[in-house]
C-alpha positions as CSV (number, residue, x, y, z in Angstrom):
1,M,13.4,5.8,-15.0
2,S,13.3,2.1,-15.6
3,E,10.7,2.0,-18.5
4,P,11.6,0.2,-21.9
5,A,11.9,2.8,-24.6
6,S,8.9,3.6,-26.8
7,S,8.8,3.5,-30.8
8,L,7.1,6.6,-30.5
9,G,10.1,8.6,-29.2
10,R,8.3,10.4,-26.5
11,K,10.8,9.5,-23.5
12,V,11.0,11.5,-20.2
13,G,13.9,11.3,-17.9
14,F,12.9,12.7,-14.4
15,V,15.2,14.2,-11.5
16,S,13.5,14.1,-8.0
17,L,14.8,16.5,-5.2
18,G,13.8,17.6,-1.8
19,C,11.3,16.5,0.7
20,P,8.9,13.8,0.9
21,K,6.1,16.3,-0.1
22,A,8.1,16.9,-3.3
23,L,8.5,13.4,-3.8
24,V,4.8,13.0,-3.8
25,D,4.6,15.9,-6.4
26,S,6.9,14.0,-8.6
27,E,4.9,10.6,-8.3
28,R,1.9,12.5,-9.4
29,I,3.9,13.9,-12.9
30,L,5.3,10.6,-13.4
31,T,1.7,9.2,-13.1
32,Q,0.2,11.9,-15.5
33,L,3.1,11.3,-18.0
34,K,2.8,7.3,-18.0
35,V,-1.0,8.0,-18.3
36,E,-0.4,10.0,-21.5
37,G,2.0,7.4,-22.9
38,Y,5.5,8.9,-22.4
39,D,8.0,6.5,-21.4
40,I,10.1,7.1,-18.4
41,V,14.1,6.5,-18.9
42,Q,16.8,6.2,-16.6
43,T,19.5,7.8,-18.7
44,Y,19.9,11.3,-20.0
45,D,21.2,9.8,-23.5
46,D,17.7,8.0,-23.6
47,A,15.5,11.3,-22.9
48,D,14.0,13.4,-25.3
49,V,13.4,15.7,-22.5
50,V,14.2,16.1,-18.9
51,V,11.9,17.2,-15.9
52,V,13.8,18.5,-12.8
53,N,11.6,18.6,-9.5
54,T,13.5,21.1,-7.5
55,C,13.7,22.1,-3.8
56,G,14.4,25.9,-2.6
57,F,13.8,25.9,0.9
58,I,17.6,26.4,2.2
59,D,20.9,27.5,0.7
60,S,22.3,24.1,0.2
61,A,18.9,22.7,-1.3
62,V,19.0,25.5,-3.9
63,A,22.6,24.7,-4.7
64,E,21.6,21.1,-5.2
65,S,19.0,22.1,-7.3
66,L,20.8,24.5,-9.4
67,D,23.7,21.9,-9.9
68,A,21.1,19.3,-11.0
69,I,19.7,21.6,-13.7
70,G,23.3,22.2,-14.9
71,E,24.0,18.5,-15.2
72,A,20.8,17.8,-17.1
73,M,21.3,20.6,-19.3
74,A,25.1,19.5,-20.1
75,E,24.0,16.1,-20.4
76,N,20.6,16.4,-22.4
77,G,20.2,20.0,-23.2
78,K,16.1,20.1,-22.8
79,V,15.0,20.8,-19.4
80,I,11.7,21.6,-17.7
81,V,12.1,22.8,-14.2
82,T,9.4,22.4,-11.5
83,G,9.1,22.5,-7.7
84,C,9.8,25.2,-5.1
85,L,12.7,26.6,-6.7
86,G,10.6,27.4,-9.8
87,K,9.2,30.2,-7.5
88,R,12.5,32.0,-8.4
89,P,12.6,31.7,-12.2
90,E,14.8,34.7,-12.3
91,Q,17.7,32.9,-10.2
92,I,17.4,29.6,-12.2
93,R,17.4,31.8,-15.5
94,E,20.6,33.6,-14.4
95,A,22.4,30.3,-13.9
96,H,20.8,28.3,-16.8
97,P,19.2,30.7,-19.3
98,D,18.3,28.2,-21.9
99,V,16.0,25.9,-20.1
100,L,12.8,25.0,-21.8
101,A,10.2,26.2,-19.1
102,I,9.9,26.7,-15.4
103,T,7.0,26.0,-13.1
104,G,6.3,26.4,-9.5
105,P,5.4,23.6,-7.0
106,Q,2.5,21.4,-7.4
107,D,1.5,23.0,-10.8
108,Y,1.0,19.8,-12.7
109,G,-1.0,21.4,-15.5
110,S,1.8,24.0,-16.5
111,V,4.5,20.7,-16.3
112,M,2.4,19.0,-18.4
113,A,2.0,21.6,-21.0
114,A,5.7,22.0,-21.0
115,V,6.4,18.5,-21.8
116,H,3.5,18.7,-24.8
117,A,5.3,21.7,-26.2
118,A,8.4,20.0,-26.4
119,L,7.6,16.7,-27.4
120,P,3.9,17.0,-28.5
121,P,1.2,14.2,-28.1
122,T,1.2,11.7,-31.1
123,H,-2.2,11.3,-32.2
124,D,-2.7,7.8,-33.6
125,P,-6.6,7.0,-34.9
126,F,-6.2,3.5,-34.7
127,V,-4.7,3.6,-31.5
128,D,-6.3,6.5,-29.1
129,L,-9.8,5.0,-28.8
130,V,-8.1,1.8,-27.2
131,P,-7.6,1.7,-23.8
132,R,-4.3,1.7,-22.7
133,R,-2.9,-1.9,-21.7
134,I,-1.3,-1.8,-18.4
135,D,1.3,-4.5,-17.3
136,D,0.1,-6.7,-14.4
137,N,2.9,-5.4,-12.2
138,D,2.3,-1.5,-13.1
139,M,0.9,0.1,-10.0
140,L,-1.6,2.3,-12.6
141,Q,-4.1,-0.7,-12.4
142,N,-4.7,-0.2,-8.7
143,G,-5.5,3.6,-9.1
144,I,-2.6,4.7,-7.1
145,G,0.0,5.9,-9.8
146,I,3.3,5.5,-9.7
147,K,5.2,5.3,-6.6
148,L,9.1,6.1,-6.1
149,T,9.3,4.6,-2.9
150,P,9.4,0.7,-2.1
151,K,6.1,-1.0,-2.9
152,H,5.6,-1.7,0.9
153,Y,5.5,1.8,2.2
154,A,4.2,5.2,0.8
155,Y,3.9,8.9,1.5
156,L,0.2,10.2,1.8
157,K,0.0,13.8,1.4
158,I,-3.1,15.3,3.1
159,S,-2.7,18.9,2.2
160,E,-0.9,21.6,0.5
161,G,0.6,24.9,2.0
162,C,0.9,26.3,5.4
163,N,-1.1,29.2,7.5
164,H,1.8,29.8,9.8
165,R,4.7,32.3,9.2
166,C,7.4,31.3,11.0
167,S,10.2,33.8,10.6
168,F,13.1,31.3,9.4
169,C,10.5,29.7,6.7
170,I,9.7,30.5,3.0
171,I,7.2,27.6,2.4
172,P,4.1,29.8,2.4
173,S,5.5,32.2,-0.3
174,M,6.3,28.8,-2.3
175,R,3.1,26.6,-1.6
176,G,0.7,29.2,-0.6
177,D,-1.7,28.8,2.4
178,L,-3.3,25.6,3.7
179,V,-5.3,23.7,1.2
180,S,-6.6,20.5,2.7
181,R,-7.6,17.3,0.6
182,P,-11.3,16.1,1.5
183,V,-11.1,13.3,4.2
184,D,-12.9,10.8,1.9
185,E,-10.5,11.5,-1.1
186,V,-7.6,10.8,1.0
187,L,-9.2,7.9,2.7
188,R,-9.9,6.3,-0.3
189,E,-6.2,6.7,-1.4
190,A,-5.0,5.0,1.8
191,E,-7.6,2.2,0.9
192,K,-6.0,1.8,-2.6
193,L,-2.5,1.8,-1.2
194,A,-3.7,-1.1,0.9
195,M,-5.0,-2.9,-1.6
196,G,-1.8,-2.6,-3.6
197,G,0.5,-4.0,-1.1
198,V,1.5,-0.9,0.9
199,K,2.1,-1.9,4.6
200,E,3.0,1.4,6.2
201,L,1.8,5.0,5.2
202,L,3.6,8.0,6.3
203,V,1.1,11.0,6.5
204,I,2.6,14.4,5.5
205,S,1.6,17.9,4.9
206,Q,3.3,21.1,5.8
207,D,1.3,21.5,8.9
208,T,-0.5,18.0,9.6
209,S,-2.3,19.2,12.9
210,A,-4.3,21.9,11.1
211,Y,-5.8,19.7,8.4
212,G,-9.2,20.6,7.8
213,V,-9.3,24.0,9.3
214,D,-9.6,25.5,5.8
215,T,-12.6,23.6,5.0
216,K,-14.1,24.1,8.3
217,Y,-13.7,20.4,9.1
218,A,-16.3,19.8,6.4
219,E,-18.1,16.3,6.7
220,R,-17.6,13.6,4.2
221,T,-18.6,9.9,4.0
222,W,-16.2,6.9,3.6
223,R,-17.0,3.2,3.8
224,G,-20.8,4.3,4.7
225,K,-19.5,6.4,7.8
226,A,-19.1,10.1,8.4
227,Y,-15.8,11.6,8.9
228,Q,-14.7,15.1,9.5
229,T,-11.8,16.8,7.7
230,R,-9.7,16.7,10.6
231,M,-6.5,15.1,11.9
232,K,-8.2,12.9,14.7
233,A,-11.2,11.7,12.3
234,L,-8.6,11.3,9.5
235,C,-6.5,8.8,12.0
236,E,-9.5,6.9,13.0
237,G,-10.6,6.2,9.6
238,L,-7.1,5.3,8.6
239,S,-6.8,3.0,11.8
240,E,-9.5,1.1,10.1
241,L,-7.1,-0.4,7.4
242,G,-4.5,-2.3,9.3
243,L,-1.7,-0.7,8.3
244,W,1.4,1.1,10.3
245,T,0.3,4.7,10.1
246,R,2.9,7.3,10.8
247,L,2.2,10.9,11.5
248,H,4.5,13.6,10.4
249,Y,5.1,17.5,10.4
250,V,2.7,17.7,13.3
251,Y,2.5,21.2,14.9
252,P,2.2,21.3,18.8
253,Y,-1.4,22.5,18.7
254,P,-3.3,21.5,21.9
255,H,-5.5,18.9,20.0
256,V,-2.7,16.9,19.1
257,D,-3.5,15.4,22.7
258,D,-6.5,13.6,21.3
259,I,-5.1,11.5,18.9
260,I,-2.6,10.0,21.7
261,P,-5.0,7.5,23.1
262,L,-5.4,6.1,19.6
263,M,-1.7,5.1,19.8
264,A,-2.3,3.5,22.8
265,D,-5.4,1.6,21.7
266,R,-4.5,-2.0,20.4
267,N,-6.2,-4.0,17.5
268,A,-7.0,-7.3,18.2
269,D,-3.6,-8.7,17.0
270,G,-2.3,-6.5,19.5
271,L,-0.5,-3.8,17.1
272,P,-1.5,-0.4,17.8
273,K,-4.3,1.2,15.8
274,L,-2.2,4.3,15.1
275,L,1.8,4.1,15.5
276,P,2.9,5.3,18.6
277,Y,5.1,7.7,16.9
278,L,4.6,11.7,16.8
279,D,7.0,13.6,14.4
280,I,6.7,17.2,16.0
281,P,9.2,20.0,15.5
282,F,9.6,22.1,18.7
283,Q,12.6,23.8,16.9
284,H,13.9,25.5,20.3
285,A,13.3,25.6,24.0
286,S,13.9,29.2,24.7
287,P,10.8,31.1,25.0
288,R,12.5,34.4,23.7
289,V,14.1,32.5,20.4
290,L,10.8,30.8,20.1
291,K,9.2,34.1,20.1
292,L,11.6,35.4,17.4
293,M,10.7,32.3,15.4
294,K,7.1,32.9,15.8
295,R,6.4,29.6,17.2
296,P,4.7,28.5,20.4
297,G,6.7,29.4,23.3
298,A,5.5,27.6,26.6
299,V,8.0,25.2,27.0
300,D,6.9,24.3,30.6
301,K,3.6,23.2,29.0
302,T,5.4,21.5,26.4
303,L,7.4,19.1,28.9
304,E,4.0,18.6,30.7
305,R,2.3,17.5,27.7
306,I,5.4,15.1,26.6
307,Q,4.8,13.5,30.2
308,R,1.4,13.2,29.8
309,W,1.6,11.3,26.2
310,R,4.0,9.0,27.9
311,E,1.5,8.3,30.8
312,T,-1.0,7.8,28.1
313,C,1.1,5.8,25.9
314,P,4.2,4.4,27.2
315,D,6.0,3.0,24.0
316,I,5.2,6.4,22.2
317,T,8.4,7.5,20.4
318,I,8.8,11.5,20.1
319,R,10.7,12.9,16.8
320,S,11.7,16.4,16.8
321,T,13.8,18.9,14.9
322,F,15.8,22.0,16.2
323,I,17.6,25.1,15.0
324,V,20.9,26.0,16.9
325,G,22.5,29.6,16.1
326,F,19.2,31.3,15.2
327,P,19.5,35.1,15.1
328,G,20.0,36.7,18.6
329,E,20.6,33.2,20.2
330,T,22.5,33.5,23.3
331,E,24.9,31.1,25.0
332,A,22.4,31.2,28.1
333,E,19.7,30.2,25.6
334,F,21.3,27.5,23.9
335,E,22.0,26.0,27.3
336,E,18.3,26.1,28.0
337,L,17.8,24.2,24.8
338,L,20.4,21.3,26.2
339,E,18.5,21.5,29.3
340,F,15.3,20.8,27.4
341,L,16.8,18.1,25.5
342,D,18.0,16.6,29.4
343,E,14.4,17.0,30.5
344,A,12.5,15.9,27.5
345,Q,14.4,12.8,26.7
346,L,13.3,13.0,23.0
347,D,13.8,9.5,21.1
348,R,14.7,10.9,17.7
349,V,16.2,14.3,17.1
350,G,17.6,16.2,14.1
351,A,19.0,19.5,13.9
352,F,20.5,22.0,11.8
353,A,22.6,25.2,12.1
354,Y,20.4,28.2,11.0
355,S,21.3,29.6,7.5
356,P,20.0,32.5,6.2
357,V,17.1,31.9,3.2
358,E,16.2,34.4,1.0
359,G,13.1,35.8,1.6
360,A,12.7,34.9,5.4
361,A,11.8,37.3,7.8
362,A,14.5,36.2,10.2
363,N,17.1,37.6,8.2
364,S,16.4,41.0,9.4
365,L,17.0,40.0,13.0
366,P,19.6,41.7,14.8
367,D,22.6,39.9,16.6
368,P,23.4,37.2,14.1
369,V,25.2,34.3,15.4
370,P,28.7,33.7,13.7
371,E,29.3,30.6,11.7
372,D,31.9,29.2,14.0
373,V,29.7,29.4,17.0
374,K,26.7,28.1,15.0
375,Q,28.7,24.8,14.3
376,E,30.2,24.3,17.7
377,R,26.7,24.8,19.0
378,L,25.4,22.2,16.6
379,A,28.0,19.8,17.4
380,R,27.3,20.1,21.2
381,F,23.8,19.6,20.5
382,M,24.1,16.4,18.6
383,E,26.5,14.9,21.1
384,R,24.1,15.5,24.1
385,Q,21.1,13.9,22.2
386,A,23.4,10.9,20.9
387,T,23.8,10.1,24.5
388,I,20.2,10.3,25.3
389,S,19.5,8.2,22.3
390,E,22.3,5.7,22.9
391,A,20.7,5.1,26.3
392,K,17.1,4.9,25.2
393,L,18.2,2.5,22.6
394,A,20.1,0.3,25.0
395,D,16.7,0.0,27.1
396,K,15.5,-1.8,24.2
397,V,17.9,-4.6,24.2
398,G,16.2,-7.9,25.8
399,S,13.2,-7.0,24.2
400,V,11.0,-8.1,21.1
401,Q,10.4,-5.5,18.6
402,R,7.9,-5.7,15.6
403,C,9.7,-4.8,12.5
404,L,9.2,-4.3,8.6
405,V,11.8,-5.5,6.6
406,D,13.0,-3.0,4.1
407,A,15.9,-4.8,2.2
408,V,18.0,-8.1,2.7
409,D,21.4,-8.3,1.6
410,G,23.1,-11.5,2.1
411,D,22.7,-12.5,5.8
412,L,22.0,-9.0,6.9
413,G,18.4,-7.7,6.8
414,I,17.5,-4.0,7.2
415,A,14.4,-3.3,9.0
416,R,12.9,-0.6,11.1
417,S,10.6,-0.8,14.2
418,M,7.8,1.4,15.0
419,A,10.0,3.8,16.2
420,D,11.9,4.3,12.9
421,A,10.6,6.3,9.7
422,P,12.3,5.6,6.7
423,E,15.1,7.8,5.8
424,I,15.5,9.9,8.7
425,D,15.9,7.6,11.8
426,G,17.6,4.3,12.8
427,L,17.4,0.8,11.6
428,V,17.1,-2.6,13.0
429,Q,19.9,-4.7,11.6
430,I,18.6,-8.4,11.4
431,Q,21.7,-10.8,11.5
432,N,20.1,-14.0,10.3
433,A,18.0,-12.7,7.4
434,R,19.0,-15.3,5.1
435,E,18.4,-18.1,7.6
436,A,15.2,-16.9,8.2
437,G,14.0,-16.4,4.6
438,L,13.2,-12.6,5.0
439,Q,11.9,-10.8,2.2
440,P,11.4,-6.8,2.1
441,G,7.6,-5.7,2.9
442,R,7.6,-8.5,5.6
443,F,6.6,-7.8,9.5
444,V,8.7,-10.1,12.1
445,D,9.4,-9.8,15.4
446,V,13.0,-9.2,16.3
447,A,14.9,-10.1,19.5
448,I,17.1,-7.3,20.3
449,M,20.7,-8.2,21.2
450,G,22.4,-5.2,20.9
451,S,22.4,-1.4,20.1
452,D,24.3,1.8,19.6
453,E,23.3,5.4,19.5
454,H,21.4,5.0,16.2
455,D,20.4,1.5,15.4
456,L,19.5,-2.0,16.7
457,Y,20.8,-5.3,16.3
458,G,18.9,-8.7,16.6
459,E,17.9,-11.7,15.1
460,V,14.6,-13.4,14.3
461,E,13.7,-16.7,16.0
462,I,13.6,-19.6,13.4
463,D,11.4,-22.5,14.6
464,D,13.4,-25.8,14.4
């Protein structure tokens, strides 16, 4: 909301909540608003209407979304709601009956129709035929639209929806079945992002591994070469851009093994063609619990695959997420999960205690775990992983890590190594950033001097 006010009085405030996939939806809506001449403003007082892009996956996200809508109603009064919670309009209307319109996720046309209804497009016959001038620093000039991330990294959404029916998840009911973007379209967007100064791409979807299955892996052409609409082919194309490319939301299909050699392969500058980083949500380690979740349950094979990945690419970083306290989870099954952590030695781990989500099939499962037991297990889980993480980071002390600088605050530089995704992983704190003249978006080699359970600490070597 940083644009100057317009004399036309068509000013839109915007609130974006939720996951990176929702963030991309927000970027697309904001881009369309800018293309149509609307000004994006920073305060409720300056806005003629406010759009709230909501999340509705878990109860805490629903509460946050309803609170954000309530704040916008109280401060402005003219509110359009979109996003995942928009699939439950009755819940929104019950709390906030006077919102102007409610639309579901990725329904950009309906959002724009609602904005048009609230703020009718202004017709000026002397201006409408003249192409809109775009400032030199406006990302629209590069054809990549408005970005809500720092200019040196961007999310690249390759598909919508999901074909899985995990019992704890309601995403398919909100976003539908898998719909993959054509591979040439994705590669062209990535190319434009690179031309616009982006140094790191974060590939996202609901199920990155399934990319292209709905298109029967249709073949398209990019830069004169044929590529299938398939995860491996997409990664091969992205590797041609010379960027950091990081894969998220990778479902553990067997063909994931096929991309590990790309992570081990190096460009002429010694950097990997594909970042050796795999975000792959295992969710649990008990075969019975995984079956209840409707997730793959061959835990022994999972451990074997992790070992093979590390043999092929020794510096691979494996991130995963888990649910503790799932309905029916016994103490013995939770112990299986802890044993899995010990054996797998995952680099980055997130976890949350199971909470019922309206519409999820898991709600009807017997033997729910009491809340105090769930929280106690979550604490034990995170304590176990913290010990693993601390040891793995300590092993990096004395090494030199290639890092991407995110921010500089006085003498301190905040950066990330190849093992660190923004927002969810640790950081590399550079102690002599001012002396080294560091700037956000710059790659630097950092000598690691210390660590804790989350972050690394080091300095950049400065030539005399």
